[in-house]
MITI-733001 format. One record per residue (C-alpha): residue in one letter; x negated, y, z. Coordinates in steps of 0.5 Angstrom, whole numbers, padded with zeros to 4 digits, always signed. Each point is the difference from the previous one (the first is absolute). Example, Ala and Ser with C-alpha at 12.3 -4.5 7.8 and 13.67 -1.06 7.14 Angstrom:
residues 2
A-0025-0009+0016 S-0002+0007-0002 
***
This chain:
residues 539
X+0107-0349+0064 X+0004+0004+0004 X+0006-0001+0005 X+0007+0001-0002 X+0001+0000+0008 X-0002+0007+0003 X-0006+0000+0004 X+0000+0002+0007 X-0006+0002+0005 X+0003-0001+0007 X-0003-0006+0003 X-0001-0003+0007 X-0005-0005+0003 X+0004-0005+0001 X+0002-0001-0007 X-0007+0000-0003 X-0001-0005-0005 X-0007+0001-0001 X-0003+0004+0006 X-0001-0002+0007 X-0001+0006+0005 X-0003-0002+0007 X-0002+0005+0005 X-0005-0001+0005 X-0001+0006+0005 X-0004+0005-0004 X-0001-0005-0006 X+0005-0002-0005 X-0001-0006-0005 X+0004+0001-0007 X-0001-0007-0003 X+0002-0001-0008 X+0004-0006-0001 X+0003+0001-0006 X+0006-0005-0002 X-0001-0002-0007 X+0007-0001-0001 X+0002+0007+0003 X-0001+0005-0006 X+0004+0006-0001 X+0002-0002-0007 X+0001-0007-0003 X-0005-0003-0005 X-0007+0000+0004 X-0003-0004+0006 X-0004+0004+0005 X-0006-0005+0000 X-0006+0001+0004 X+0003+0006+0004 X+0001+0004-0006 X+0005+0006+0001 X+0006+0003-0003 X+0004+0007+0002 X+0004-0004+0005 X-0007-0003+0004 X-0002+0008+0000 X+0006+0002+0002 X-0001-0004+0006 X-0007+0002+0001 X+0003+0007+0000 X+0005-0001+0005 X-0005-0003+0005 X-0005+0006-0001 X+0006+0005+0002 X+0002-0005+0006 X-0008+0000+0003 X+0000+0008+0000 X+0007+0001+0003 X+0001-0006+0004 X-0007-0002+0002 X-0003+0006+0003 X-0005-0004+0004 X-0003-0003-0006 X-0007+0002-0002 X-0002-0005-0005 X+0004-0004-0005 X-0003-0006-0003 X+0002-0002-0007 X-0001-0007-0002 X+0003-0006-0003 X+0004-0006+0003 X-0002-0005-0005 X-0007-0004-0001 X-0005+0002-0004 X+0004+0006-0004 X+0000+0007+0003 X+0004+0003-0006 X+0000-0001-0008 X+0003+0007-0001 X+0006+0002-0004 X+0004-0006-0003 X-0002+0000-0007 X+0006-0004-0003 X+0004+0006+0003 X-0004+0005-0003 X-0001-0003-0007 X+0008-0001+0000 X+0002+0007+0003 X+0002+0006-0004 X-0005+0006+0000 X+0004+0004+0005 X+0000-0005+0005 X-0007-0001-0001 X-0001+0007+0001 X+0005+0001+0006 X-0003-0007+0003 X-0007+0003+0000 X+0002+0007+0003 X+0003-0003+0006 X-0006-0005+0001 X-0004+0006+0000 X+0004+0004+0005 X+0000-0006+0005 X-0008+0000-0001 X+0000+0007+0001 X+0004+0000+0006 X-0004-0005+0003 X-0006+0004+0000 X+0004+0006+0002 X+0001-0004+0007 X-0007-0001+0001 X-0002+0008-0002 X+0006+0003+0004 X+0003-0005+0005 X-0006-0004+0002 X+0002-0006-0002 X-0005-0003-0003 X+0001-0006-0006 X-0005-0006+0000 X+0000-0005-0006 X-0002-0007+0003 X-0001-0003-0007 X+0000-0008+0001 X+0000-0002-0007 X+0000+0002-0007 X+0002+0007-0001 X+0001+0003-0007 X+0003+0005-0003 X+0006+0004+0004 X-0002-0005+0005 X-0007+0004+0001 X+0004+0006-0001 X+0004-0001+0006 X-0007-0001+0004 X-0003+0006-0003 X+0006+0004+0003 X-0003-0002+0007 X-0005+0003+0003 X-0004-0006+0001 X-0001-0006-0004 X-0002-0007+0004 X-0001-0006-0005 X-0001-0007+0002 X-0007-0003-0001 X+0002-0007-0003 X-0004+0000-0006 X+0006+0001-0005 X+0005+0005+0002 X-0001+0006-0005 X+0002+0007-0001 X+0002+0002-0007 X+0003+0005-0005 X+0001-0004-0006 X+0005+0004-0003 X-0004+0002-0006 X-0003-0007-0002 X+0006-0004+0001 X+0006+0004-0001 X-0002+0006-0004 X+0002+0005+0005 X-0002+0004+0006 X+0000-0001+0007 X+0007+0004+0001 X+0000+0002+0007 X-0006+0004+0001 X-0006-0005+0000 X-0004+0003-0005 X+0000+0007+0003 X-0001-0003+0007 X-0006-0004-0001 X-0004+0006-0003 X+0003+0006+0004 X+0002-0004+0007 X-0005-0005+0001 X-0005+0003-0004 X-0002-0006-0004 X-0006+0002-0005 X+0004+0001-0007 X-0004-0005-0004 X+0001-0005+0005 X+0007+0002+0000 X+0000-0001-0008 X-0003-0007+0001 X+0005-0002+0006 X+0006+0003-0004 X-0002-0004-0007 X-0001-0007+0003 X+0006-0005+0001 X-0003-0004+0006 X-0001+0006+0005 X-0006+0000+0005 X-0001-0003+0007 X-0004-0001+0006 X-0006+0005+0001 X+0000+0003-0007 X+0007+0002+0002 X-0003+0004+0006 X-0006+0002-0004 X+0004+0003-0005 X+0005+0004+0005 X+0006-0004-0002 X+0001-0003+0007 X-0002+0002+0007 X-0002-0006+0003 X+0000-0008+0000 X+0003-0004+0005 X-0001-0007+0001 X+0005-0005-0002 X+0000-0004+0006 X+0003+0005+0006 X+0002+0005-0006 X+0007+0002+0004 X-0003+0001+0006 X-0006+0004-0003 X+0005+0004-0003 X+0004+0002+0006 X-0007+0001+0004 X-0002+0005-0006 X+0007+0003+0000 X+0000+0002+0008 X-0007+0003-0001 X+0003+0005-0006 X+0007+0001+0005 X-0005+0003+0005 X-0002+0005-0005 X+0007+0002-0001 X+0003+0007+0003 X+0007-0003-0001 X+0004+0001+0006 X+0007-0002+0001 X+0006-0004+0003 X+0007-0001+0000 X+0001-0001-0008 X+0006+0001-0003 X+0004-0005-0004 X+0001+0002-0007 X+0008-0002-0001 X+0003-0002-0006 X+0001+0006-0005 X+0007+0004+0000 X+0000+0005-0005 X+0003+0006+0004 X-0004+0006-0002 X-0002-0002-0007 X+0005-0001-0006 X-0001-0002-0007 X+0004+0001-0006 X-0002-0004-0006 X+0002+0001-0007 X-0003-0003-0006 X-0005+0006-0001 X-0001+0003+0007 X+0001+0000+0007 X+0002+0005+0005 X-0004-0001+0007 X+0003+0004+0006 X-0003+0000+0006 X+0004+0002+0006 X-0003+0004+0006 X+0001-0002+0007 X+0007+0001+0003 X-0003+0001+0007 X-0006+0003+0004 X-0006-0005+0001 X+0000-0004+0006 X-0006-0005+0003 X-0004-0003-0006 X-0001-0006+0004 X+0007-0001+0002 X+0003+0002-0007 X-0005-0005-0003 X+0002-0002-0007 X+0007+0004+0001 X-0004+0006+0000 X+0002+0005-0006 X-0007+0001-0002 X-0002-0007+0000 X+0007-0003-0003 X+0000+0005-0005 X-0007-0002-0002 X+0001-0007+0000 X+0007+0001-0005 X-0004+0004-0004 X-0006-0005-0001 X+0005-0005-0001 X+0004+0004-0005 X-0006+0002-0004 X-0002-0008-0001 X+0007-0002-0002 X+0001+0005-0005 X-0007-0001-0003 X+0001-0007-0001 X+0007-0001-0001 X+0002+0006-0004 X-0005+0001-0005 X+0004+0004-0006 X+0002+0005+0005 X-0006+0005-0002 X+0002+0006+0004 X+0000+0001+0008 X+0004+0006+0003 X-0002+0001+0007 X+0005+0004+0004 X+0001+0001+0008 X+0006+0001+0004 X-0001+0003+0007 X-0002+0005+0005 X-0007+0002-0001 X-0001+0002+0007 X+0001-0007+0003 X-0005-0003-0006 X-0005+0005+0003 X+0002-0002+0007 X-0001-0008-0001 X-0006+0002-0004 X-0003+0003+0006 X+0002-0006+0005 X-0004-0004-0005 X-0006+0004+0000 X+0000+0002+0007 X+0000-0007+0003 X-0007-0001-0001 X+0000-0007+0001 X+0000-0006-0004 X+0007+0000-0002 X+0000+0007-0002 X-0006-0001-0004 X+0003-0007-0004 X+0006+0004-0002 X-0004+0006-0003 X-0005-0005-0003 X+0006-0004-0003 X+0004+0006-0003 X-0007+0002-0003 X+0000-0007-0003 X+0007+0001-0003 X-0001+0006-0003 X-0006-0003-0003 X+0004-0005-0003 X+0004+0005-0003 X-0006+0004-0003 X-0002-0006-0004 X+0007-0002-0002 X+0001+0000-0008 X+0007+0004+0000 X+0001+0007-0001 X+0001+0003+0007 X+0005+0006+0000 X+0002+0004+0006 X+0006+0004+0001 X+0000+0005+0005 X+0008+0002+0002 X+0003+0003+0006 X+0001-0005+0005 X-0007-0003-0001 X-0005-0001+0005 X-0007+0000-0004 X-0004+0003+0006 X-0007-0003+0002 X+0000-0007-0001 X+0006-0001-0005 X-0003+0006-0004 X-0006-0005-0001 X+0005-0004-0004 X+0002+0007-0005 X-0008+0001+0000 X-0001-0007-0003 X+0005+0001-0005 X-0002+0002-0007 X+0005+0006+0000 X+0004+0003+0005 X+0006+0004-0001 X+0004+0005+0005 X+0007+0003+0000 X+0000+0007+0000 X+0007+0001+0003 X+0006-0003+0004 X+0001-0007-0001 X+0003-0002-0007 X+0007-0002+0003 X+0001+0006+0005 X-0002+0007-0003 X+0002+0004+0006 X-0004-0004+0004 X-0006+0004+0004 X-0004-0006+0000 X-0007+0000-0004 X-0005-0005-0002 X-0007+0001+0004 X-0006-0004+0001 X-0005+0000+0006 X-0007-0001+0000 X-0003-0003+0007 X-0007-0003+0002 X+0003-0007-0003 X-0002+0003-0007 X-0007+0002+0002 X-0004-0006+0002 X+0004-0007+0003 X+0002-0003-0007 X-0005+0001-0005 X+0000-0003-0007 X-0004-0006-0002 X-0005+0005-0003 X-0001+0003+0007 X+0003+0006-0001 X+0007+0003+0003 X+0005+0001-0005 X+0000+0007+0000 X-0008+0000-0001 X+0002-0004-0006 X+0005+0005-0002 X-0004+0006+0000 X-0007-0004-0001 X-0006+0005+0001 X+0004+0006+0002 X-0002+0000+0007 X+0003+0008+0001 X+0007-0003-0002 X-0001-0006+0005 X-0001+0005+0005 X+0006+0004-0002 X+0004-0006+0001 X-0003-0001+0007 X+0003+0007+0002 X+0007-0002-0003 X+0001-0006+0004 X+0005-0001+0006 X+0006+0004-0003 X+0005+0000-0005 X-0002+0001-0007 X+0005+0003-0005 X+0001-0002-0007 X-0003+0006-0003 X-0006-0001+0006 X-0001-0007-0003 X-0001+0002-0007 X-0005+0006+0002 X-0004-0005+0004 X+0000-0005-0005 X+0003-0006+0004 X+0006-0001-0005 X+0000-0001-0008 X+0006+0005-0001 X+0006+0003+0004 X+0007+0000-0005 X+0006+0004+0003 X+0006-0004+0002 X+0003+0002-0007 X-0006-0003-0004 X-0002-0006+0005 X+0004-0005-0003 X-0002+0001-0007 X-0007+0001+0002 X+0000-0006+0003 X+0003-0004-0005 X-0004+0002-0005 X-0006-0001+0004 X+0002-0007+0001 X+0002-0002-0007 X-0006+0003-0003 X-0004-0005+0005 X+0004-0006-0002 X-0001+0002-0008 X-0008-0001+0001 X-0004-0006+0000 X+0000-0004+0006 X-0007-0002-0001 X-0003+0007-0002 X+0004+0003+0007 X-0004-0006+0004 X-0006+0003-0003 X+0001+0007+0001 X+0003+0000+0007 X-0006-0005+0003 X-0005+0005-0003 X+0003+0006+0003 X+0002-0002+0007 X-0007-0002+0001 X-0005+0006-0001 X-0007+0001+0003 X-0004-0005+0003 X+0000-0008-0001 X+0000-0005+0006 X+0000-0007+0000 X+0007+0000+0000 X+0001+0004-0006 X-0005-0004-0004 X+0004-0006+0002 X+0007+0003-0002 X-0003+0004-0006 X-0006-0002-0003 X+0001-0008+0001 X+0007+0000-0001 X+0000+0004-0006 X-0005-0005-0003 X+0004-0006+0003 X+0006+0002-0003 X-0003+0001-0007 X-0003-0007+0000 X+0006-0003+0002 X+0003+0002-0006 X-0006-0002-0005 X+0001-0007-0003 X-0007-0002+0003 X+0004-0001+0006 X+0007+0000-0001 X+0001-0003-0007 X+0002-0007-0002 X-0008-0002+0000 X-0002+0005+0005 X-0004-0002+0006 X+0006+0001+0005 X+0005-0004-0004 X-0005-0006-0001 X-0003+0000+0007 X+0000-0007+0003 X+0003-0003-0007 X-0007-0003-0002 X+0000+0004-0006 X-0005+0006-0001 X+0003+0007-0001 X-0001+0003-0007 X-0003+0007+0001 X+0000+0006-0005 X-0007+0002+0000 X+0001+0007-0002 X-0002+0005+0006 X+0005+0006+0000 
***
């Protein structure tokens, strides 16, 4: 199941169909109230507060607005506006009818949104608390798991559950298995029991197994949650006032040119010197560029599934890019921090995008500091060693520039900088690079430092790039996805890489197996009254 209408990701709270956002001082309430008839694609009803991509797009928008528009908010309470049901998880009818790439893309986006909630707690002092006021299953419990605290209503019936394995023949696809043992430190034998029983766990047992943190009586539930939220808010170090409005998106700094096989993404540098971050708000170049790039990645990933190669280009003045970068880093307040964290999350979204990423560095480009991270995120980088192709008499040459942005503020999901991942284990080379920051690096120097793949001259540039792109297009997209994902994430494994790598790989495999997705598979037969028929051979 896919939609023929391109999916958009720009939302506003007054247009939400599935969530209610209410801010009460330092505590915000995010209430899930899914419109059953509001599915993104026709063919299913969103019963029992189940969700699809459209529901999650609104959740993502709300989490972004809480960070930028409400610096006073220290605690976000995630709860349900419906009686006796918190959330039934991802909509099964939607999953059963969806094409494989849609399921994968849906799971990737929901994972990124859950990671963003945890990122808000870790880096912005905005703690998420799940107030589970009814049945909480599958993806619903995975939303709760992304919160720092889980409060469960004590009504002798409400449960938390991960029933995907016993009921659907698939895995909890949004980090549930990983977070249970890695984040909440549930003993693995108990985690095994929990993930293989369809009825879930309730009450004191849920607390004893560490599946939830506290039980709250049904009577006075909301007041008790509010009191607990205020207590947690006092522990937060988040400070700030005067949030900025995330105005409707305008694509001024990020252009996309789509053909059937490839996309060219061009990021334009700032035209002016930086002003006051707070006065510029959403119009400031760094934040505006990040929002546009984030939106472009999401739209292209969802709507242009056959465009397998993304070419990354920049245009502009490197000095102005670095000036805006310094304005953000030098702000030393909540807004500078939020812009930094947002660009970090957008780069991470690029890292996990299953497309070949090729950076082309030409005269007139501005791959400096923060924007150089885009090139370092690419699978290959080519820099033109010569004048512009259309002006052979020009003195202009392509350069790149390292800055402090390349040495810490934008780590990948594995906790490494992109330079640390590129030169994994080579501390001497990293120390050399640190000495080379803050000045222009020519094509020859970029090659010597190992920062680019190749540097064709102006005579060979067009043929070399054409051959590289045609060669890429001739290879298996599936093999390339596996190749790139393995090469991009060297070194240590984290909860984040486990969710995107190990867990996602298993889920992708299971989604293609007849036991889950075949005509007699568990996903297809769920809710029909018929039992799934399994091929019992283990492979």
